[in-house]
N, C-alpha and C positions, 0 to 999 in steps of 0.2 A: 954442268953450270948447276948453281943453287938456285932455288926459288927467288931469292932476292936479286940475283944477276937476271934472271929471266925477268923479274918485275920492272927493273931499270931498263930492259929493252922495250916496254910498254908506254913508258912515260911519256912520248908525244902522243901516242893514240889515246890515252887516258885523259891526259891534258885537253885535247881537242873534244873530247866527250863531255868533260866536266864543263868546260866554256860554252858548249852548244846548251847544254843544261842551264847554264847561269843567265845565258841570254833570254830564255823563255821559262821563267820560274811559273808555277802554278800552286793554287792555295788548297789545302784540305785533303779530302777523300778522293775527289774526283780530278785525277792528273792525266788526262788523255793523252796530250803529246809528249809529257815523260813518259808514260807507259810505253809509247810507240818507240821512243828513243831507246829505252831498255831493251825492248823486244828486238829491236834492230842490231843493237851491241850485241845480243846474245846469239843471234842468228847464225846457224851453223854450227855450233857447239853441241855436243851430245847431252843435251838436257831435256827433261821431261817436265814441259812449261804449263802451268795453269794460271788463269787470271781470275781476279777477286770478282763476286757477285755483287757485294755492296760498297766496293770500292776499287780504285784502280790499281791494284797490287798486281805484283808478278811473283808468282812461287816457281823456282826452279828446281828440280832434284837431278843431281848428278850422281849417276850409278858407279861405285867403284867396282873394280876388278877383282876384288878378294872379299869374300863374305865378312859381315860385320855390322854395328850399330850406325846410326846415323848422327850428325852433327848439324847444329844451325848456324849460318852467318847472317846478320841483319844489316840492311842499310835503308836508312829513312829517305824520301823523296821530296818533301813537301818544303814549300818556301813560307816566307813571312809576309803579312801585310805591311810592308816597310818600304819608303821610296828610297832608291838607292843613290848614294852620294859618295861615290868612291872614284869616279874619273875613269874608270877603266875602259878600255878599248871593247872589251866584251860585258860591258854593265848590262843589267837587265834592259829589255825592250818594252817591258810590260809596265804601265804605269801603276807606282803604289804596290808593287810586288818586287820582292828581292829574296834571294838564297843568301840571308843574313845570317844564317846558323851553320852553314857550310854542308847542308845535305847534299849538294851537287857533288862534293867530294867523296861523301859516303857511297853514293850510287856508283860513281867511276871507280873507286877502291873496289867494291865488290865485284863489279864487272870485271876488273884486273884480276881479283881471287878466282872468279869463275875460269878465265882464260888460262889461269897457271894450274889449277886443278884439273881441267878437262886434259891438258897436256900430259897429264900424270895419273889420268884415270887408271890406267892398268895397275897401278901400285896402291891404289887406296883401300885401306882395308875397311871398307864400309860406304856409306853415301854421305852426301851433303846436300842440305836443303840451304837454297839460298832464298832470303827473304827480301824482297823490295818492297818497302811499305810506305804507303801514304799515311797522311794525317796524324804525324806525331805531334805536331804543335797544338795541343790541346783537345785533339779529336778522339784520342785513343784508337788510332789505327791498329795499332799491335793487338789489342783486345778484339778486334774484329776479325784480323786476320787469323788469331787463335780459333775463335768461334766457327771461323770457316775452315779449319783444320791444317793448319800451317805445320803444327809441331808433330802433326802425325802424316805429313805428306810423302814421307818415304816408305809408308806401310806401318813401321812401329813408332813410338814416341822417341823423338831425340834424346841422346843422353845428355847432351850438353849445348849451350849456346853462347855465342860471342857476339859483340858489337864494338866497333869504334866509333868516337866521335871527335872531330876536329875542333881546336879552340884557336881563336884569333889573338888571344891575348892570354897572359900568366904562364903558360908554358911556353919555352923556347922551340924554334922549330925544329921537328923531328924528334922531340922529347916525347916518351910515353909516360903515363902515370895512372896507377888504380890502386887499390887497397881491397884486402878482405874485410867482408861485412858490409855495413851501410856505406855506400859510395855517392848517392844523391839523395835529396829530400823527397818526401811526398810533397804534394801540391793539392791545395783546394781552392775554390774560387767562392767568394763572398758577394752578395749583392743585396743592399738593404734600401728600401724603399719607405721614407717616412711620410705619413700622411697627417696633415694639420687641415687647417682652415685659413684660406686666403683672405686677404684684406688690404688696407691701405698702411703704407709704412709709417704713416704718423699716428696711427691707432693699433697699436699691437694689441692692446687689451680686448680688442673688438675681434681680434683672430685668434687663431691658434698655429704659432709659427713653428715650422718643422726644422728651420736652420738651426737654432741653438741646439736642439735635440741631435741632430747629426754631428754638430761640432763635439759636444759632449760624448757621444759615442765614439768618435775618433781618439779623443784623448783617453778615454776609460779603458778602450782596448789596448792600446799602447802600455797602459799602466797594468793591465791583466796580464799582459805577456811578461812582464818584468817581474812581478810580484808572485804570480803563482805557477810558474815553470821552474823546475830544476834547472840551475846554470849550466850542469853538465848534461842535460837533455833539453835542448834549447827548441824555441820554436821562431818564426819570424811571420810577422804579420805586417804588411804594407797596404795601405790606402792609396790606390794610385789614381783614383777619379772621385771627384765630388762634383755634382751638379745640382743648381737650384736656382729657380727664378729666372726673370727676363728684364728686370729694370731695379734702380736702386730703391725705389720707392713704393714698391710692391711687395707684400708678403705673399710667398707662392704657396699653393696648395701642399706640392710635395717637394723632398729634397732626396736626393739618392747618393749611395757612394759605393765603390767597388774596391775591393781588396783581393789580395793573394795571401795564403797561408802556407808556410813551408815547415814541416817537421822531419825530424828524424828517427822516429820511434812511433810504434802504434799508442803507446801509453800517452806521449805528447799529444799526439793527433787528437785521441779521444778528449784530453782535457781541453785543449784549444778549442774544439768545436762546441763543448760545454759551456767554456767560459765566454765565447761569443754569442751563443745563444742567451745565456743569462744577462750580459750586460745589455744587449740590445731591447731585449724584453722589460728589464728593469728601469732602464732610462726612459724608453717609450712610456711606460707607466708613471714615472716621476714626472714627466713633461706633459703629459695629457694629449699624447700623439699617438698613432697606430703605425705598428711596423711590420712590413712584410719581409721576412728573412728567407733568402735563397743562397743555402749552404750546400756547394756541389762539391763533392769529392771527386777530383780528376785522377791523380796519378799516385799509387801507393809508393812508399820508400824503395829505392832500387837498392837490392842487396847482393853483393858478391857471395857465391859460396867461397868458403875458405880455400878449400884445396883447388878450385877452379882459378881463383884469383893468382894463388901462388903459381898455378902451371901457366897461367896466360903471363904474368910478368918474368917468369922464367925463360919462356918461350921468346920474348920480346930482347930479353937481354941476349939471348944467344943470336938472333936474327941481325939485331940492330947494334949489339954491343951495350956492355953494362953501364957506359958512361951516358948513354941516352936513355934510360929507364930510373924511374924513381917510384918507391912506394908512397902514395900519397899518405901525408899524417892525419888528415882529417877529412869527413865527407864534404861535397860541395852543396850549396843550397839550391842549384838549379834541379829540375825534375825531368823525367824521361819515361816514356811508355813501354819502354824495354823492360820497365819493372814488371809489367803483366807476365812476359815471358821468364824472368826471373822467379816469378812466383809458381811457376810450372815446372820448371826444370833447372838443374844447377848451371853455372854459367858465369860469365865475367863481363862487364863493362870497363871499356879503357879509353882513355882521353890520348890525343895526339896534337902535340903542339904544330900549328900551321902557319904561326906569326910570319909575314914576309920579312925578309932580311933587313929592309929599310926601316923598321918598326922595331920599337923597344917592346918586349912583352908586357913588361909591368905597366906601361901607360897606352898600349895601343888599344884602338876602340874595340870593344868586347863584343862577343856573338849578340845578335839581335840589333847592334847600332847601324845606322844608314852607311857608315863609314867603315865598317867590319870588312876585313879583307883576308884571303886564305890563300897560301902559297902552293901551286900545283906541284912544287918539288916533292911533297910530301906523298903523292899518289902512290909511287912504287912502295915506301914504307907500309901505307894501308894495305895495299894488295898483297905484298908479301907475308905481312903479319897474319892477316885474316887466313891465308891460304896454309900457313905454317901451322896456325891453331888447328885448323881442321885435320890436316896430315897427323900431326902428333898426338892429338887426341884421339883419332882413330887408332893409331898404332899402340898407344898407350891401352885402349879398350881391348885390342886383340891380345895383347901380352897379358893383360889382366886375366883375360878367357882362357889362356893357355894351361893345361894342367901341370 
């Protein structure tokens, strides 16, 4: 039987694990219940397992029966601070927390790959590092795991790394998409606090109102993005939160706003950051207020090595069928901390459609929505594709090493 045939035999088991994870989502870097479920799912497999020091990670090394290098497969584990509104019978039981980005499927898919690879351990031309990672949603768990040695867990640095991400929208169920080069944007977080002098709303001349300054900054930042960046090397700046005041007749002391910035190259990233700092400082000076700017670089651009992207897409075509694989024409503006892994080793990040069959991919609620839903039917696809990427990449390395 093929890996894909074996993966389909695991569907019920993987679905049960995924739904168990979905019922009890956890946030951030500390995921004790999730870690316990992963350890239980891996129990009995011939793995060398270590857990993280600074986070609830699980690193499992499968030693192949033949000599060779190591490759890495990643599955992120954390959920989002979102109140679930799907009506599923396995919906989250944790108030205000939901697996709205499909990381529960990533964990189950990687467990499935571990089972498939363990059954073929004797045939593996090298080792496989399984990276179960907390803290993807804005906390850089991948970077912490790298600092703790995940890339060298097998002894030598892994020669390639791969990750899958499910999507509740855009891609039809079971479709795989990726591309060489930039595949996801880099992301930054901006928080600005504007400080004025409070007063009565009837006498603005006796106060220093921070609200008009924030309004001016919001408009000027959007203009800066459209006027200063090359349309073929764009960026996105979205102000998602503005807060000021407590009553309509009170001029507040402070006003704040928070924004996300997405860019697709280092050059665009540098230009946006410089522009944000110039606009905020300049408008603060013009309005006679003070501005505290906190500009935090979160995740770098996610860049697929050209050769690894071609290899991964080719493997997907052979495993799942050519009609289920597309090369994405352009990057997505989402961001990922798998970018830290791809800064260190060549690899590829792939998307997998998991839209339920009763929804239209073009209009279905997207990842991070309270109504986001993902179909368990894709779990065998995820497990088989991850396992095949490891097997074939090790075989390729062995062939390249043969005189």
